N, C-alpha and C positions, 0 to 999 in steps of 0.2 A: 369540267375538264375530262378529256377522254381517258378511257381505260388505258392503263400502261401494262401491256402484256410483257412480262419480264421472262427472259430465258437465259439464266445464269448457269454456269458450270462451276461446281464446287469440288476441287481436288481433295481437301483434307477430309479424313474420315475419323470418326471417333473410335475409341477402343471397343465400344459396344458393337459398332458396325462390323469391326474386324472379327469380333467373336462370333457374331451371327453368320458372317461370310464363311468362317471356318466350319461352322455346324452345317450350314447349308450344303457346301461342297462335299462334306463328308457323309451326307445323308440323302439318299435318293428319294425319300418319302415327302420331301418338302412340297407344300402346295404353293404354286406360283399364282399370283393374283393380279388383277388389274381393276380398273374402274374406280379409282380413288380420285374424287374431284374436290376442289376447294374454291371458294370465293372469299377474298380477303379485301376488306375495305378499311381504309385509314383516312379519317376526316380531321385534319389539323387546322386548315385555314378557313375559319368561318367569317363570312362577310359582316355579320351583324352581332356577333358574340365576342369575337377576339380569337386569337390563335391559341391552340393547345399545343404543348411542346413535343409530345410523344407520339401521337397516333401515326404520323408518317413513318417514323422509325419502327414502331410496333408492326405496322403492316408489312414493311419491307422485310424485317427480320423473320416474321412468321411466314411469309411467302417463301423465303429461302429455306427455312427449316422444313416446311411441308414438302417442298420439292425434293429435298434430300430424303424424305420419307416415301417418295414415290407418288406423290399427289400431282395431278395436273391442276395448276393454279392459275386463276385470273385474279389480278390485283387492280383495285380501283383506289386512286389517291384523290382526296378532296372532291368527292362526287356530290353533285347537286341532286335534287329529287328526281328529275328526269333520268339522270344517269344511274342513280341507284335503282330505280324501278326497272329500267332496261337491263341492267346487269342481273337483277333477280329473275327477270323473265328468262333471259338466256340461260341462267344457271339452273332453272327449273327443268329445262330440256336435258341438260347434262347429268342431272342427278338421277333421272329415271333409269333404274337398272343398275346403278352404281353399287359397288361394294360399300364404300364409305363416301358420304356427302358431308362436307364440313364448311361452315360459314364462320369467319372470324370478323368481328367489327370493333374497331376503336374510334372513339369520338364521343360526342354528346348523346345523351339518352334522356328520356323524360317519361313519367307515368302520369296519366290523367284518367280519372274515374275507373281505375282498375285495368286500364289498357297501357301496355308499354310501347313506346315509340322511339325510333332512332332518328336522330336529327341531321338531315343534309347540310351541306355548307352554305346553301342559299336561304335557309329558313329565317324568317323575320319574327314569327311568334308574337305578333303585337297584341292579339287577343286569344283567349283560350280556344275559341272555335277554329282559329287557324291551325292548331296542331294537327287536326284531321287531314288538312289539305296541303300541308308543307312538310310532312314527315313520312316515314314508312313505318309500319307496325312490326313488332316482333313476330306476330302471326305471319307476315309476309315472308320473313326469313325462314320460318318453319316450313311454310308451304313450299319454298324453293328447294327443300331437301327431300320432299315426298318421292317415294319410289326407290330410295337407297336402302340397302340392308341395315346400315347403321347411320344415324343422323345425329350430327354434332353441331351445335350453335354456341359459339363462345363470345361473350360480350364484355369488352373492356370499356364500358360506356356509362358508368354511373358517376360522372364528374359533376361538380357544381356548375349550374347553369344560370347565368344572370338574367337571361331573357325569361326564363320560367318564373323567376321571382317578381319580375316587373311587368309581365303581361297583364292586360286588362281582363278581369273576370266578367263574363256576361251572366253567370249563374252563381249566386252566393254559395250554394251548396256544392259546387264543383270542387273536386279534389285534384290538385296539381302539385307534383313533387318538385323540388328544387334541383333535380338532376338524377335522382335515384330511380330505381325500378321497383315494381310492386311484385308480390308473390305470384307464382305460377301454380295452376292446377295440374298436378302430375297425371291425374286420370285422363286428361285431354291430350297428353303428348303422343300416345300411340307407342307401340312396342319399339324397343331398341332406339330410344331417343334420349339425348342428354342436352340440357341447356345450362350453360355455366355463366354465372355472374361474378364479375370482378369484385363486387361487394354485395353483401347480403341485402335483401329487399329492405327498402327504407333508409339505406345508408349510402354514402358516396365514396367513390374511389379516388385515390390520390394519383397525381400526375408523376410525382417522383423527380429527382434531381439528375438522374442519369440519362442515358440514351433511351431507355424504355421505362414504361410505367412499372411500378412494383409488381403488379399482376402479370403483365406480359413478360417481364424479366424472369419471374418464377416459372412461368409456363415454358419459356424457352429453355430454362435450366433442366427441365425434366421431360420435355416432349420427345426427345430422341433416345431416351433410356427405355429398355424393354420392360415396361410396367403394364399391368392390367389397368385399364383406363380409370377406374375408380381410385385405385391406389395412386395413380398419376396425379389426379386432382386433389387427393388428400395431401400429398406432398407439396403441391402448389399452395394450398391453403395454409399449410404450416409455415412455409417460407414467407408468404405475405404477412401472416401474423407476426412473425419474427421481425421482418424488415420494416414494419410499420408500428412496431411496439404495441401491437394488439388493436391498433385504430381501424384496420381494415380487414374484414373477414369475408373471403369469397364464399360462394355458396353454389350448389349445383341441384338442378331439378332433373330427375332421371327416371326412365321406365325401362332400364336395361334388364334383359332376361339372361343372356349369356355372358361369358367373360370375353372381353375384347382388348386386343392390343393393336396399337398403331404400327405402321408398316416401316420396313427398312429397305433403302435402296442400296444394292451392292455395287461393287466397282464395275461389274459388267453391265450395269444399267437395269438389271433384272430386279424386280421388287418382290419381296416376300411379305405376304400378309400374315401377321401373327394375331389373327382375329377370329376366335372361334369359342364356342361353349364346349371344349373338348373334354372328354371324360378320361381321367387318369386314375389308375387303380390306387386308391388311398392306402391299400394294404402293403404297397411296395416299401421295402425297408429303406432303400436308397433312392436318391434322385436319379433320373436317367442319365446315361453317358452319351457323349457325342458319337460314339461308334456303334451305338445300339441300332439294329435295323427296325425299319417301319415306324420311326418316330413321328409323332404328329406335331402340329405347330405349338400347342401348349407345352409339350415336353421340350421343344426347342427353347421356349422361354426359360424353363427351369435350368437348362444347360447354360444358357447365356448368363442367367442370374448367378449361378454358382461361380462361373468364371470371374464375374465382377467381384463377388464376395471374397473369393480367395485371393484377388489381386488388392484387397484392402478397402473396397468401396463400402462405406459405413451404412448407407441406405440399403444396399443389397444385402448386407449382413443382417440387418434388422428384418428385412422382408423374409430372408431365409428362416430366421428365428420364428417369425410369425407363422410361416408354413409348417414348421415342425410343431409348433404349439397347437395348431388347429387341425393338422393332418391334411393340409391342402396340397395335393400333388406329390406328397411324400408321406411315409408313415408317421403317425404322431408319436413324438419322442420328446418329452419335456426336458430331459437332460441335454439333448442336442440343441433344443431351442435356447436354453439357458447359455450354452456355450456360444452360440452366435450373438445373442443379445449382449453377452459380457464383452466380446471382442468389439462390437460396435460401441458399447457404452464407454469402454476405455478410450475410445477416440473422441469422447465428449459428444456423442450423438444423442440428443436429448430424448427422442422417441424410444431409443434402445434403453436408455437409463430408466425411463418410466416403465417400460415393459419388464426390465429386470427387477425393478421394485415390486411390481405386481407378482412376479414369480416367487420372490421371497415372501411377500405377504400371503400368498395362497399356498406356499409349500409345494410348488410344482417344479420338479427337477432339482430341487434343493431343499434343505431343511427349512421349515417355517421360521422366520426370524424377522419380527416386526422392526427391530432396531436397524437391521441392515436394509430392509425395505424402505424405511423412512430416509435413510442416508442416500439411496439411489434416487428416491423421489425428490429429495431436496436439491441434488445436483441438477436434475432435469428441470425442476421448477425454477431455479435460479437463472436458466436460460429461457424461461417463459413458456415451458410446455404446459399446455392447459390441463391435460390429464394429471400430470404430476402436481400441478398446483392444487387440484382438488384432493388427490390422494394424500398429499402431504398434510393438508388440513385434517383429513380423516385420521391419518396416523398419529396426529398430535391432539387427539380429542381431550386427553387429560389436561393439556394446557390451553385453556379456552381462549386466552388472548392471542396466543400464537396461531391457533387453529382459525380464529376469526380473520387474522391478517392474511393467511393463505387463501381462505375462502374468498375474501374480498378481492384479492388479486385475480383469482380465477373468475369470479363473477363480473369483474370489470371487462374481462375479455369474452363475456357472453356465455359462460358455462352455467346452464340452468341448474344443474345439481348443486353446484356451489352456492348459488343464490338461495336455493331451498334450505341448505344448511345454515346460511346466514340468518334467514328468517327464524329458523328454529332456535338459534342461539341468542337471538335478541330478546 
């Protein structure tokens, strides 16, 4: 099926866009940027595997979101191998010299003998040797982004694959997954590259019951929020863990050197790149103001974040607390960090509750109080927060049965430290 080049106009703007628009108009030092390109592929209708319910919607919604962020997007629906190869070849030319090159794929994937493959809609996969000739490799996607300053490959592709389980094996020692991907060697990625899996290596992703898969739904929830990109993917992981009751854990492989922020498209059509390893004076006592002269793009991020936090956004409040705790972009101030964490924690935001528990446990910005720490950890743990599950077990070390229960819940969600504590207590 031929590529569907969609050119949609989106009138609604989010609060964050409005905030950034205000900052940009008030600040003459904004860096205007271009050269953001994206290839989006959604494979739902498989001729020999059956239909996947979400990839078409995932691709359409991701394309729309990326356009709102200022990307030039090419979208492929239900692409066969010839069409996928042609799209990647064309995208390779567009990526050269781009500021950001992003590939998003939703559909079936498979790993064989340590190589990860994406499955076009016409694949038969009758024998294991067919995989090499009927699919495209993850390396093909990475190559298509070469030449861009920032390279992103996002794969919502670890779904169960019936053909992978039934295909004839021509070599008894050959390893073929049932739809999951294998690990990546980050040393081979090159600088400023991130590859995101919807599910950790060796596991499969859910399709979900709504319009989008759990992973793409989480990604869409955070993609247009002004977050540093690693923070963005941490929040996606937390949301997926929550929505799947811990059954699906996304994972990223990355070689990022600088801090990177995705872009915003303002009402005028001018896009602003918030993507830089900008140096901000960590000794500054207060975050920058919108009317401060000579602000750089990372300072713009802090201004927009503060606007969100003051308007009641729990995630923004939590990130502000983390910034004050660690002195990132603002002066380190544990008392202020506790204040932001507490405001978000009282909104029942589990990461903030876990962070507040830690501050009480460590006596940072507040008097050291294990009992209060455990109470906050417990509130976060009851919402499935993995850090809190582990910390609650540690805080209840004198009650071995209770500690084991919390450690087991954390270990069941893949927390290695919790598993080590379980092994110690057995």
